[in-house]
N, C-alpha and C positions, 0 to 999 in steps of 0.2 A: 514562418507564420503567414498563412494566407489571409488576405483581407480584401474587402470590396473597394477600398480606397487607400492607396499607398501614401498619398500626401497626408491624409488624416492620421494614418498610423505613425508617420514621422512626427507629426505635431504632438500626438499624445505620448509618444516615446520621449520626446524632449520634456514634456510636462512631468512624466514619471521620473526622469533623471533629476529634474529640478526639485521634486519632492524629496528625493533621497538626499541630495546635496543640502537642501534646506534643513533636513533633520540632523544631518551630521554637523553642519555649521552651528545650529542651535545648541547641540551638545557641547561643541568646543567653546562657544561663547559662555554658556552657563557653567562650564567647568565640571560637568558631571556626565555620567553615562546613562542614557535613557534608552534602554533596549525597547521599551514599549513604543516610544515615539518612532524609533527606527523601523520596528515591525509594521506599524500603521502606514508609514511612508512606503515601505516595500509592498504591502498589500494593495494600497491604492495604485501604485505604479503597475503592478501585475494586472489588476482589474482594468486599468486603462489600456494596457498593451493587448490583452486578450480580446477586447472588442465585443463583449456580449451586450445584447440589447439592454438599454436603460442604465447601464453602469456609468455612462457619462453623466446622467442626471444625479445619481447617487454621489459620485466623486465630486461633481460640481457643488452639490449641496454641502458636503463636508468642508470643502475649501471655502465656500462663501460664509458658512457659519463660523469657522475659525477666524476668518478675516474680520467679520462684523463684531464678534465677541471681543477681540483685542483692539479694535479700531479706536475706541475712546481713550484708552491708556496710551496707545502709540501716538495719537494726535496731541494729547496733553503734555507728553514728555518727548516731543519730536526731536529736540536737541540731542538727547541721549538714546532715543529709540528710533532713529532714522532708518536703520537697517530693518527693524521689525515693521516699520511703516511701509517700506519698500516691499517687503515680503507680502504684506497685506494687499498692496496694490497689484502685485503679480498674481496673487491668489484670485483676486476678483477678475483680472484679465483672463486667467485660465478658465474660470467659471463661465465667463461670457463666451469664450471660444468653444468650450464643451457643449454649451447649450444652443449656440447660434451658427457656428461655422459649418457649412454644408460638407466640406471635406471631412471634418472631424465626425460629424453625425453619420456620414457614410461609412466610417470605420466600425461603428457600433451596430452591426447588423446580424451578428451571429445569434442563433437561437440558443436559449438555455438548454434545450433538449440535446444539443451537441456537446455539452460540458463533459459528459461521461466518455466521449471519444478521446479525450486527452489522457485517460488512464488505461486505455486498452493497449495491450502489447501485440504487435503484429509479427 
């Protein structure tokens, strides 16, 4: 995968791995299988890795909204929800990195017009 910023790609790859691990961990804690949650995590991870313009803003918005929606519950029950509170903090840190870190922003420079190139056979 070519990118304009290797350090940025490494950071967003780590974020994508975190999202998938978070989804699997939440399934294990909840005791159920949530294919939808896992598919969303994989989709967000793929969008991060591909590095198309503005996807950092979209993924950052999703992470931030999820963290903010669950924040009141996680704070009020912090004794039993400390892991979820920690996830929320990590989600907010990821959002800040996606929106402010120059290396990360440098990764998201591919034009959407190049998207079709991924499906061409050579």
